[in-house]
C-alpha positions in Angstrom: 118.8 -24.4 43.9 122.0 -22.5 43.0 123.0 -22.7 39.1 126.4 -23.8 38.5 129.1 -20.8 38.3 129.3 -21.5 34.3 125.7 -20.7 34.0 125.7 -17.7 36.1 129.0 -16.2 34.0 127.2 -17.2 31.0 123.5 -15.1 31.8 126.1 -12.2 32.7 127.7 -12.5 29.2 124.6 -12.2 27.8 123.1 -9.7 29.7 126.3 -7.5 29.0 125.4 -7.9 25.4 122.4 -5.4 25.6 121.9 -2.3 24.0 124.3 -0.4 26.8 127.1 -1.2 24.2 128.7 -4.9 25.3 129.3 -5.9 21.8 132.4 -7.2 23.0 130.7 -10.3 24.6 132.3 -12.4 22.2 135.6 -11.8 24.3 134.3 -14.0 27.1 135.5 -17.3 27.3 131.9 -19.0 26.4 131.5 -20.1 23.1 128.5 -19.1 21.6 126.8 -18.1 18.2 127.0 -14.4 17.3 123.7 -12.7 18.2 123.0 -9.2 18.0 121.1 -8.2 21.3 119.3 -4.6 21.2 117.7 -3.3 24.2 113.7 -2.6 24.1 113.4 -0.4 26.8 115.4 3.1 27.5 117.0 1.6 30.7 119.8 -1.3 30.6 118.1 -5.0 30.6 118.4 -8.5 29.6 118.1 -7.2 25.6 116.1 -9.5 23.3 117.8 -10.7 19.9 117.4 -8.5 16.7 115.5 -11.3 14.9 112.9 -11.6 17.8 112.0 -7.5 17.5 108.9 -7.3 15.3 110.5 -3.9 13.7 113.8 -2.8 11.3 116.0 -1.7 14.3 119.0 0.0 12.6 121.9 0.2 14.9 126.0 1.2 14.3 128.6 1.3 16.8 131.3 4.3 17.4 133.8 2.7 15.5 131.6 3.1 12.1 130.7 6.8 13.2 134.7 7.5 13.6 135.5 5.5 10.3 133.0 7.6 8.3 134.4 10.5 9.6 131.2 11.8 10.5 131.2 15.1 12.4 128.0 14.4 14.7 125.3 12.0 14.8 122.9 13.5 12.8 125.5 13.5 9.9 126.1 10.1 10.3 122.8 9.1 10.1 121.7 10.9 7.3 124.7 9.3 5.4 124.0 5.6 6.7 120.5 5.0 7.8 117.4 4.4 5.3 114.6 6.7 6.0 116.6 9.4 7.4 116.9 12.7 5.9 117.9 16.6 7.3 116.1 19.9 6.7 119.1 22.3 7.0 116.6 25.0 8.2 119.4 27.1 10.3 122.2 26.3 8.2 124.3 24.8 10.8 125.9 21.4 11.2 124.6 21.3 14.7 121.1 22.2 14.2 119.4 20.0 11.4 115.9 19.3 11.6 116.6 15.1 11.7 113.5 13.3 10.0 112.4 9.7 10.3 109.8 8.3 8.3 108.0 11.8 8.2 108.6 12.9 11.9 111.2 15.5 13.4 113.7 15.6 16.2 115.0 19.1 16.0 116.2 21.8 18.1 114.0 24.3 16.5 110.9 25.4 18.5 107.9 25.5 15.9 108.8 22.1 14.3 106.8 19.3 15.0 108.6 17.2 17.2 107.8 13.1 17.0 111.3 11.4 17.8 112.4 10.7 21.4 116.2 10.5 22.1 117.9 8.8 24.8 121.4 8.8 26.1 122.3 5.7 28.3 118.6 5.7 29.5 118.0 9.5 30.2 115.8 11.2 28.1 117.3 14.1 26.0 114.4 15.8 24.8 114.2 19.4 26.3 110.8 19.7 28.3 109.9 23.0 26.7 109.4 21.9 23.6 110.7 18.5 23.3 113.4 20.0 21.2 116.8 18.2 20.6 120.2 20.0 20.9 122.6 18.2 18.9 125.3 20.3 19.7 125.1 18.8 23.4 125.6 15.1 22.7 129.1 14.3 23.2 130.0 12.5 19.5 133.6 11.1 20.8 132.0 9.4 23.8 129.3 7.3 21.3 129.9 3.6 21.6 126.7 2.8 19.4 123.1 3.5 18.6 120.1 2.0 17.9 117.3 3.5 15.8 113.9 1.9 17.0 110.9 2.6 14.4 107.5 2.8 15.1 105.2 4.4 18.2 107.4 2.1 20.7 105.5 2.9 23.7 108.3 1.8 26.2 110.3 4.6 25.4 107.7 7.0 26.5 106.4 10.5 25.1 107.0 11.9 21.7 107.9 8.3 20.3 105.5 9.1 17.4 107.8 7.7 14.5 110.8 6.2 16.3 113.2 6.2 19.4 116.8 6.8 18.9 118.8 5.1 21.9 122.5 6.0 22.5 124.9 4.5 24.7 128.3 6.2 25.8 131.9 4.5 26.1 133.5 3.2 29.5 136.5 2.5 30.6 135.9 -1.3 30.5 135.0 -1.0 26.7 137.3 1.5 25.6 140.5 1.3 27.0 143.2 3.6 26.0 143.7 7.2 24.9 143.9 8.9 21.8 143.9 12.6 20.5 142.7 13.8 17.0 143.1 17.2 15.2 141.5 18.2 12.0 140.7 21.2 10.0 139.9 22.6 6.5 137.1 24.5 4.7 135.5 27.3 6.4 138.1 27.7 8.8 137.3 24.6 10.8 138.9 23.1 13.1 138.4 20.2 15.7 139.9 18.7 18.5 139.0 15.5 19.9 140.4 13.8 23.5 140.0 10.5 24.8 141.3 8.4 27.6 139.6 5.4 29.3 141.1 2.6 31.5 140.2 0.0 34.3 142.1 -1.6 37.1 139.4 -4.3 39.1 136.3 -3.4 39.4 136.8 0.2 39.0 136.9 2.2 35.2 136.9 5.5 34.4 136.5 7.3 31.0 136.7 10.8 29.5 136.2 12.8 26.3 136.6 16.4 25.3 135.6 17.6 21.7 136.0 21.1 20.5 134.8 22.4 17.3 135.4 26.1 15.6 134.7 27.0 12.4 133.6 30.6 10.7 131.2 29.0 8.6 131.0 29.1 4.6 128.0 31.7 5.0 128.2 35.4 6.3 128.5 35.8 10.0 128.2 32.3 10.5 130.8 31.5 13.0 130.5 28.9 15.5 132.0 27.2 18.5 131.4 23.7 20.2 132.9 22.4 23.5 131.8 19.3 25.0 132.9 17.2 28.0 132.0 13.6 28.8 133.2 12.0 31.7 132.2 8.4 33.8 133.2 6.2 36.4 132.2 2.8 36.4 132.1 -0.1 38.8 131.3 -3.7 37.5 131.5 -7.2 39.2 129.7 -10.3 39.3 126.8 -8.8 41.5 126.0 -5.8 39.2 127.7 -2.7 37.8 127.0 1.0 37.9 127.9 4.2 36.1 128.2 7.9 37.3 128.3 10.2 34.5 128.9 14.1 33.9 128.2 16.1 30.6 129.3 19.5 30.2 128.5 21.7 26.8 129.3 25.1 26.1 128.2 26.0 23.0 127.6 29.1 20.6 126.2 28.4 17.3 125.2 30.7 14.7 122.2 29.4 12.1 121.2 32.3 9.3 118.1 30.3 8.5 116.5 30.6 4.9 117.1 33.0 2.2 114.9 34.2 -0.8 115.5 32.5 -3.9 116.5 35.7 -5.7 119.0 36.5 -2.9 120.5 33.0 -3.3 120.4 33.4 -7.3 122.5 36.6 -6.4 125.6 35.2 -3.9 125.1 32.0 -2.4 126.7 32.8 0.8 124.2 35.7 1.6 122.0 35.7 5.1 118.4 37.2 5.2 119.0 39.2 8.4 121.6 38.9 10.9 122.6 38.1 13.6 120.9 34.9 14.5 122.8 33.2 17.3 121.9 30.5 20.0 124.1 29.7 23.0 123.6 26.5 25.1 125.2 25.9 28.5 124.1 22.3 29.6 125.3 20.6 33.3 123.9 16.7 33.5 124.4 14.5 36.1 123.3 11.0 35.9 123.7 7.4 37.7 123.0 4.5 36.3 123.2 0.9 37.5 122.0 -2.7 37.6 122.3 -5.3 40.4 121.5 -9.1 39.8 118.9 -10.4 42.1 119.5 -14.0 40.3 120.7 -15.8 37.7 117.7 -14.6 35.4 116.3 -11.7 37.3 118.0 -8.1 37.7 117.1 -4.5 38.7 118.0 -1.8 36.5 117.9 2.0 37.4 119.1 5.6 36.6 118.3 8.7 38.1 119.9 12.2 36.7 119.6 16.1 37.1 120.0 18.5 34.2 120.2 22.2 33.8 120.4 24.0 30.3 120.6 27.3 29.8 119.1 28.8 26.6 120.1 32.4 25.1 118.9 33.3 22.0 119.7 36.7 19.8 117.9 36.9 16.4 117.9 40.4 14.3 114.5 40.1 12.5 112.4 42.1 10.1 110.0 43.8 12.8 106.8 42.2 12.1 104.8 45.3 13.1 106.6 47.5 10.6 104.1 46.6 7.6 101.0 48.7 7.9 102.9 50.7 10.7 103.5 54.7 11.4 106.5 54.5 9.5 105.3 52.1 6.3 105.9 53.9 3.0 107.8 56.8 5.2 111.1 56.1 6.5 112.9 52.6 7.2 112.8 53.8 11.1 111.7 50.7 13.5 112.1 48.5 10.4 114.1 46.0 11.9 114.1 44.2 15.6 116.2 42.6 17.8 114.5 39.8 19.7 116.3 37.9 22.9 115.2 35.1 24.6 116.6 33.3 27.6 115.4 29.7 28.9 116.5 28.1 32.0 115.3 24.4 32.0 116.1 22.1 35.2 115.1 18.7 34.9 115.5 15.7 37.3 113.6 12.2 37.5 114.5 8.3 38.4 113.5 4.9 36.7 113.6 1.4 37.9 113.2 -1.6 36.0 112.8 -5.3 37.0 114.2 -7.9 34.2 113.4 -11.5 33.8 115.5 -13.4 31.2 113.9 -17.1 31.0 113.7 -19.9 28.9 110.3 -18.4 27.5 110.2 -15.2 28.8 112.2 -11.9 28.5 110.2 -9.7 30.8 110.6 -6.2 32.2 108.4 -4.2 34.2 109.2 -0.6 35.0 108.4 3.1 36.3 109.6 6.5 36.0 109.1 10.1 36.9 110.5 13.1 35.3 110.0 16.5 36.3 111.2 19.8 35.0 110.8 23.6 35.4 111.1 26.1 33.2 111.8 30.0 32.8 111.6 31.6 29.6 111.9 35.5 29.2 112.0 37.4 26.1 112.7 41.0 25.1 112.8 43.2 22.1 114.6 46.3 21.0 113.2 48.0 18.0 115.9 49.3 15.3 116.9 50.2 11.9 117.8 47.5 9.1 121.4 48.7 8.0 123.5 47.8 4.4 124.4 44.5 6.1 121.1 43.6 7.1 122.2 44.0 10.3 120.1 46.0 13.1 121.5 49.1 14.4 120.5 52.1 16.2 118.7 50.5 19.0 116.1 51.5 21.0 115.2 50.4 24.6 114.6 46.8 25.5 110.6 46.1 25.9 109.5 42.9 27.8 107.5 40.8 25.9 107.0 37.7 28.1 108.2 36.0 31.1 106.8 32.8 31.6 107.7 30.0 34.3 106.2 26.4 33.8 106.6 23.1 35.0 106.1 19.4 33.3 105.6 16.2 35.1 105.1 12.7 34.1 105.0 9.3 35.7 104.7 6.3 33.9 104.4 2.5 34.3 104.9 -0.1 31.4 105.7 -3.6 30.9 107.2 -5.9 27.9 107.3 -9.3 27.2 108.7 -11.3 24.6 107.1 -14.9 24.6 108.9 -18.0 23.0 105.7 -19.6 21.4 108.1 -22.0 19.6 111.6 -22.1 19.0 111.2 -20.3 15.8 108.1 -18.1 16.7 108.3 -15.4 19.3 105.3 -12.6 20.4 105.9 -9.2 22.1 103.5 -7.6 23.9 103.8 -4.4 25.7 102.1 -1.4 27.4 102.6 2.2 29.0 100.4 4.2 30.9 101.8 8.1 31.1 100.2 10.3 33.3 101.4 14.1 32.2 100.7 17.5 33.8 102.0 20.9 32.0 101.5 24.0 34.1 102.6 27.5 33.1 102.2 31.0 35.0 102.3 34.4 33.7 104.9 36.8 35.3 103.6 40.0 33.4 100.2 39.8 33.4 98.7 38.3 36.8 95.3 38.7 35.4 93.2 37.0 33.0 93.6 36.6 30.0 96.9 35.4 30.3 99.5 32.5 30.2 98.5 30.7 33.4 97.5 27.2 32.2 97.0 23.9 34.1 96.6 20.7 32.2 96.6 17.0 32.4 96.8 14.4 30.1 96.3 10.5 30.2 97.3 7.7 27.9 97.7 4.2 27.9 99.8 2.8 25.2 100.0 -0.6 23.7 102.3 -2.6 21.3 102.0 -6.2 19.9 104.2 -7.8 17.6 105.1 -11.4 16.1 108.6 -12.8 14.5 109.1 -15.9 12.6 112.3 -17.5 12.0 111.1 -18.8 8.7 114.4 -20.5 8.0 117.6 -20.3 9.0 118.1 -17.2 6.7 114.7 -15.9 6.7 113.1 -13.8 9.0 109.5 -12.1 9.2 107.9 -9.8 11.5 104.9 -8.1 11.7 103.5 -5.4 14.7 101.4 -2.7 16.3 102.3 -0.1 18.4 101.1 3.3 19.9 102.6 6.3 21.3 101.7 9.7 22.2 103.1 13.3 23.0 101.5 15.9 25.2 101.7 19.7 24.1 104.8 21.3 25.5 104.7 24.9 27.8 105.8 26.7 24.3 102.8 25.3 22.3 100.2 25.6 24.9 101.8 29.5 25.1 101.3 30.1 21.4 97.9 28.6 20.2 95.9 31.2 19.2 95.7 32.4 15.7 94.5 36.2 16.6 97.9 36.4 18.5 101.1 34.8 16.7 104.1 34.7 18.2 107.5 35.2 16.9 110.6 32.6 16.6 112.0 32.2 19.2 108.3 32.5 20.9 106.5 35.5 22.2 103.3 34.4 23.8 99.6 35.1 24.5 96.8 33.6 26.3 95.8 30.5 23.9 93.5 28.1 24.0 93.8 24.0 25.0 95.5 21.6 22.5 95.1 17.9 22.4 97.6 15.3 22.8 99.2 13.7 20.0 98.5 10.0 19.2 100.3 7.6 16.5 99.3 4.5 15.8 101.7 2.4 13.9 101.5 -0.9 11.8 104.4 -2.6 10.6 105.6 -5.6 8.8 108.3 -6.7 6.8 110.9 -9.8 6.1 114.8 -9.8 6.3 117.4 -12.5 5.9 121.2 -13.8 4.4 121.5 -14.4 0.8 124.6 -16.5 -0.2 128.1 -14.9 0.2 126.9 -13.2 3.6 124.6 -10.3 2.1 122.1 -9.0 4.3 119.2 -8.0 3.3 115.5 -6.3 4.6 112.2 -5.1 3.3 109.6 -3.6 5.1 106.5 -1.4 4.9 105.1 0.8 7.4 101.9 2.8 8.2 101.5 5.6 11.1 98.3 7.6 11.6 98.5 10.3 14.1 95.4 12.4 15.4 95.4 15.7 16.3 99.3 16.5 15.3 100.5 20.0 16.4 101.7 21.9 13.6 103.3 25.4 13.3 101.1 27.7 11.1 103.7 30.2 9.5 102.3 34.1 9.5 105.2 35.6 8.4 109.1 35.0 8.1 109.5 35.0 11.6 105.7 34.6 13.5 102.9 32.1 13.5 101.0 29.8 16.3 100.6 26.1 17.2 97.1 24.3 16.5 96.2 20.7 16.4 95.3 19.2 13.2 92.9 16.6 12.5 94.8 13.2 11.4 97.9 12.6 9.3 99.1 9.6 7.7 102.9 8.5 7.0 103.5 5.4 5.1 106.1 3.8 3.2 108.3 0.9 2.1 112.3 0.5 3.3 115.0 -1.7 1.3 118.1 -2.3 2.7 121.0 -4.5 0.9 124.7 -4.9 2.1 127.7 -7.3 2.3 131.2 -7.4 2.2 133.4 -9.0 -0.6 137.2 -9.6 0.0 138.4 -5.7 0.0 135.3 -4.1 -0.5 132.3 -3.3 1.8 128.9 -1.8 0.2 125.6 -1.1 1.3 122.7 0.2 -0.6 119.0 1.6 1.2 115.9 2.9 -0.6 113.0 4.7 0.9 109.5 5.5 -0.1 107.7 7.7 2.2 103.9 9.0 1.6 103.5 11.5 4.0 100.0 13.1 3.6 97.1 15.1 5.7 94.0 13.0 5.9 91.4 16.0 7.3 90.4 19.2 5.7 91.3 22.7 7.6 91.6 26.0 6.4 95.3 27.0 7.7 96.7 30.5 7.6 99.4 31.3 4.7 99.2 34.3 3.1 102.4 34.0 0.7 100.7 30.9 -0.9 99.4 32.0 -4.4 96.0 29.9 -3.9 95.2 32.4 -0.7 91.6 33.4 -0.3 90.6 31.1 -3.4 88.8 28.0 -1.3 84.9 28.9 -0.8 85.3 26.9 2.6 88.0 29.2 4.0 86.5 32.7 2.4 83.0 32.5 4.4 84.1 34.2 7.2 85.8 37.1 5.0 89.7 35.9 5.5 91.7 36.4 2.6 94.8 34.6 4.2 93.9 31.5 4.3 94.5 28.0 2.2 92.3 24.9 2.2 94.4 21.9 3.1 92.4 18.5 2.1 93.0 14.8 2.4 95.7 13.5 0.1 98.1 16.9 0.1 101.6 16.2 1.0 103.0 16.7 4.0 105.8 19.8 3.3 109.5 19.1 4.0 109.5 15.3 3.4 111.4 13.9 0.2 109.0 11.0 -1.4 111.9 9.2 -2.5 115.6 8.7 -0.8 118.6 6.2 -2.3 121.7 6.1 -0.2 124.8 4.0 -1.6 128.0 3.7 0.5 130.9 1.7 -0.4 134.7 1.2 1.3 137.7 -0.5 -0.3 140.5 -1.4 1.6 143.0 -0.7 -1.0 146.0 -1.9 1.2 146.7 -3.4 4.8 147.2 0.9 5.5 144.8 2.5 3.3 141.1 2.5 3.5 138.9 4.7 0.9 135.5 5.3 0.6 132.5 7.2 -0.5 128.8 7.6 -0.2 126.0 9.0 -2.5 122.7 10.7 -1.2 120.0 11.3 -3.5 116.4 12.7 -2.6 113.4 13.3 -4.6 112.0 16.9 -4.3 109.9 18.4 -1.1 107.0 21.2 -0.7 108.2 24.5 0.8 106.5 25.1 4.5 103.3 27.3 4.0 102.4 25.1 0.7 100.4 22.4 2.7 98.0 22.2 -0.2 100.3 22.1 -2.4 98.6 24.6 -5.0 100.8 27.5 -4.9 102.5 28.4 -8.3 104.5 31.5 -9.4 102.9 34.4 -11.0 99.8 36.7 -10.9 96.7 35.1 -8.7 93.6 36.7 -7.9 91.5 35.7 -5.2 87.7 35.6 -4.3 88.0 39.1 -3.1 89.4 40.4 -6.3 92.8 41.2 -5.2 95.2 40.1 -7.5 98.7 39.5 -6.1 102.3 38.5 -7.7 104.2 35.2 -6.5 107.7 34.2 -7.1 109.1 30.6 -6.6 107.6 27.7 -7.2 106.7 26.8 -3.7 109.0 23.4 -3.9 112.4 22.3 -4.2 114.0 19.8 -6.7 115.6 16.8 -5.9 119.2 16.2 -5.8 121.7 13.8 -5.5 125.6 14.4 -3.8 128.9 12.6 -3.6 131.0 12.9 -0.4 134.4 10.9 -0.5 136.7 10.0 2.5 140.2 8.2 2.9 142.5 7.0 5.9 146.0 5.7 6.0 147.4 3.9 8.8 151.0 5.1 9.4 152.0 3.0 12.0 153.2 3.6 15.1 149.4 4.5 16.5 149.3 7.3 13.9 146.5 7.9 11.4 146.1 10.3 8.4 142.3 11.1 7.2 140.5 13.1 5.1 137.2 13.5 3.6 135.3 15.6 0.6 132.0 16.8 1.0 129.7 17.5 -2.3 132.4 16.5 -4.3 130.6 18.1 -7.3 129.6 21.3 -5.6 125.8 21.0 -6.5 123.4 23.7 -5.4 120.3 22.5 -3.8 118.0 23.2 -1.0 117.2 21.1 1.8 114.2 22.9 3.1 111.8 25.7 2.0 109.2 28.0 2.8 106.6 30.3 1.6 107.7 34.1 3.0 107.6 37.7 2.1 110.8 39.4 0.8 111.1 43.3 1.9 114.4 43.6 0.4 115.6 44.7 -3.1 117.7 43.3 -5.5 120.9 44.9 -4.1 119.8 43.8 -0.7 118.4 47.3 0.5 115.2 47.3 2.6 112.1 48.8 0.8 110.7 51.0 3.0 107.4 50.8 1.0 105.3 47.6 2.0 103.3 47.5 -1.1 106.4 46.6 -3.0 107.7 43.5 -0.8 107.6 40.1 -2.7 106.1 36.7 -2.0 108.8 34.5 -2.5 110.0 30.9 -1.9 112.7 30.9 0.9 115.4 28.1 1.1 118.0 26.8 3.1 120.8 26.6 1.0 123.2 23.7 0.5 127.1 24.2 1.6 129.5 24.1 -1.4 132.1 21.7 -1.7 134.7 21.2 1.3 137.5 19.4 2.5 139.1 18.6 5.7 142.0 16.9 6.8 143.1 15.3 10.3 145.8 13.7 12.1 144.7 10.7 15.1 147.4 9.3 17.3 146.4 6.4 19.4 148.9 6.1 22.5 150.3 2.4 22.7 150.0 2.1 19.0 146.7 0.1 19.3 
């Protein structure tokens, strides 16, 4: 028997309040208590109330991102979300490594990837290396985001430490038009345009962003252009969205610099140029059809093409012990050029049930991608500016094409055991195949490969509403990641690869499997103060690590077992004109197996008997309990916003992090000074192999001038703190004045760091048409 019409509308209103961004469900005529609904799968579904999810999900709206005057999503996350930090290895605001609970989403090949990212249900991790290009995400078009912790199997491959689900605006959720311009330090200028509207069942929305700056370091200009458009249809029977994303970017990421050069002049770069050009076109169709009052079908289909070109001026890795070593600086530098074209397509379908006792989803997905990678090298001379001149002819280094295909089946059910007790069970079965074909070397040994991977990942969790203001949860989850073509093509220690990667015939790599245990409590105090406290432990087996052999080369290898465990605390509230928040996280990220890793710039190289038995003097011994580099143990985030008047809002935030170890110091044993190995070789090493902690203050303000006009400003790093966000052990071939040393015997083993940006200020003007 058909339910009454008002029942149908109530179900539809609840369904719209999902992770697809219908936070406006309260605008309907139905009076219901405020319930936050979070999508628990990449596709739109019925959604589950936050208090029934056995994990500490963190969410934010597009309005919150705008109010913080965030440049992009990573900038917002690192300021607002506990457990998130960044390694600015490239030194470009659009190319950070975003770390959450010790797992990364990074645009850099060679960074172990452990977070999956979705935009409206479409996976954003690029298939060639599972990388995430933050410059290709349309910031102005973001309606909201959910950061889902743990190894949630429903979000598919690469969800080892968490998943980031981003939803975009539409003409129904964000009607109207606005224009925003801003500019300031580093010759930065930014333009943002938005327009949305709807008529009956049809909606339309578009956003265009343009960003350009000269950068604060030498030779570091960047240009980002993004466009996002959406056509929407919505009716009582269902809804559909057709989206187009275009982005053309040119980013300069000059990377790490030796301590000695940084101390001499903050804005120096090691070598240049270091540019990355991305060109993205993506078309996606998303839809949902109501089959009855309680069941629906969700689906998505997409096509994406990304072309990436890189140009890196590097020290020639073959110069040391070469024919010109100690003779002249001929062939001291190299231009490494790459071009990668990735074409991806996929489709997924999900059946949803929203009953009195069950929130059930059954789904399947298919993702296919093909990739073409080429690399050339031109040898030249490192000039006085540490650029490369007098280039020789281009030599082909690699030409590779490959494919990835993943088919998945999944299900999830949240069962109401009692009104206050909910059990969630889910599982996903992934079937993946990765193939590579060497276009330069047709005969073995070459880059040809054909690898298949299979994995069933489960999850189980329980939530208990112990009191109206107290909720407890606990859960277990498992996720996996399969090796990418770039990792399978660069896994031989005898043939290290330059980054961007040259490749050689390599051994098989195992898939990574992560298992997470999580538990916590959350609730409300008197005065509407929200609080949360949780603990977690994730154990990863066969992590894929990039082991550096120089400043630009290395290889991928499986590592036995790693563990990331810790504590997250949150407290927030609003008292009259003040909004405030406090977030703290403790992370203990450690290796849990013993292994000999190549690290020729570590002072303890060649001293461990386990690693010197084979005659190697450039390896270190990593033991259980050694800290994983690049991850601070403690982080504290404070935020405060004061509504000083109806027209004036002033705020600020503090980020504080403890120290971290440098990459290459995986055994945590590196020390500055002279060291003698087991073979009697004595070497000198500069730098401590770790970075100290730091704290920075950022301020912002916004004034409503009336009639739709707003003026805003922000100051980053108010006290101009000098700090590093990442570090690595490497060899410095340059003298104190920056000149190249043609005798490699005089090169120094140093700690390199990713330098922080100095104090900077920007001001902007926003106009909302219609004065809304």
